[in-house]
C-alpha positions as CSV (number, residue, x, y, z in Angstrom):
1,X,-6.9,-13.7,17.2
2,X,-3.2,-15.0,16.5
3,X,-0.8,-12.1,16.2
4,X,1.8,-14.0,14.1
5,X,1.7,-11.5,11.4
6,X,3.2,-8.9,13.6
7,X,6.6,-10.7,13.3
8,X,7.2,-10.1,9.6
9,X,5.4,-6.7,9.9
10,X,8.1,-5.4,12.4
11,X,10.8,-7.0,10.4
12,X,9.6,-5.2,7.3
13,X,9.5,-1.7,9.1
14,X,13.0,-2.4,10.6
15,X,14.5,-3.2,7.1
16,X,12.5,-0.5,5.7
17,X,14.0,2.0,8.1
18,X,17.5,0.5,7.5
19,X,16.7,0.8,3.6
20,X,16.0,4.6,3.9
21,X,19.1,5.2,6.4
22,X,21.6,3.3,4.2
23,X,23.3,4.4,1.0
24,X,25.2,1.1,0.3
25,X,24.3,-1.7,-2.0
26,X,23.0,-3.6,0.9
27,X,20.2,-1.1,1.1
28,X,18.6,-2.7,-2.0
29,X,18.7,-6.2,-0.5
30,X,17.1,-4.6,2.8
31,X,14.4,-3.1,0.6
32,X,13.6,-6.4,-1.2
33,X,13.5,-8.1,2.1
34,X,11.2,-5.4,3.5
35,X,8.9,-5.9,0.5
36,X,8.7,-9.5,1.1
37,X,8.1,-9.3,4.7
38,X,5.4,-6.9,4.2
39,X,3.7,-9.2,1.8
40,X,3.9,-12.2,4.2
41,X,2.6,-10.2,7.1
42,X,-0.4,-9.3,4.9
43,X,-1.0,-13.0,3.9
44,X,-0.7,-14.0,7.5
45,X,-3.0,-11.1,8.9
46,X,-6.5,-12.1,10.1
47,X,-9.3,-11.6,7.8
48,X,-10.7,-8.7,9.7
49,X,-7.5,-6.7,9.0
50,X,-7.3,-7.8,5.3
51,X,-10.9,-6.9,4.9
52,X,-10.3,-3.6,6.4
53,X,-7.3,-2.8,4.3
54,X,-9.4,-3.7,1.2
55,X,-12.1,-1.3,2.2
56,X,-9.5,1.5,2.6
57,X,-7.9,0.8,-0.7
58,X,-11.2,0.7,-2.4
59,X,-12.1,4.1,-1.1
60,X,-8.7,5.8,-1.8
61,X,-9.0,4.3,-5.4
62,X,-12.4,5.6,-6.1
63,X,-11.3,9.1,-4.8
64,X,-8.2,9.1,-6.9
65,X,-10.1,8.0,-10.0
66,X,-12.6,10.8,-9.5
67,X,-9.8,13.5,-9.3
68,X,-8.0,12.0,-12.3
69,X,-11.3,12.2,-14.3
70,X,-12.0,15.7,-13.1
71,X,-8.5,16.7,-14.4
72,X,-9.1,15.0,-17.8
73,X,-12.6,16.8,-18.2
74,X,-11.0,20.2,-17.4
75,X,-8.2,19.6,-20.0
76,X,-10.7,18.5,-22.6
77,X,-13.7,20.5,-21.7
78,X,-16.2,17.7,-21.7
79,X,-18.8,17.1,-19.1
80,X,-17.9,14.6,-16.4
81,X,-19.6,11.3,-16.3
82,X,-21.9,10.3,-13.3
83,X,-20.5,7.8,-10.9
84,X,-23.0,5.5,-9.5
């Protein structure tokens, strides 16, 4: 498994750290560069890592949707829908 995706990932982490510690205008440029590097590392990542991240995102999204729906039903007073 090629590990080329680690180069932009490490660059994104380093520039993200610089973005958090800096208060100058260069911090905004570092933040944009970190975002671009992170996206590039996700594109270059092997399919196993991309698939794992997709599963994690789907699980987290489903839980957040359930919490949001339960808050809405408490506010309105209706019965929640069943999730299949």
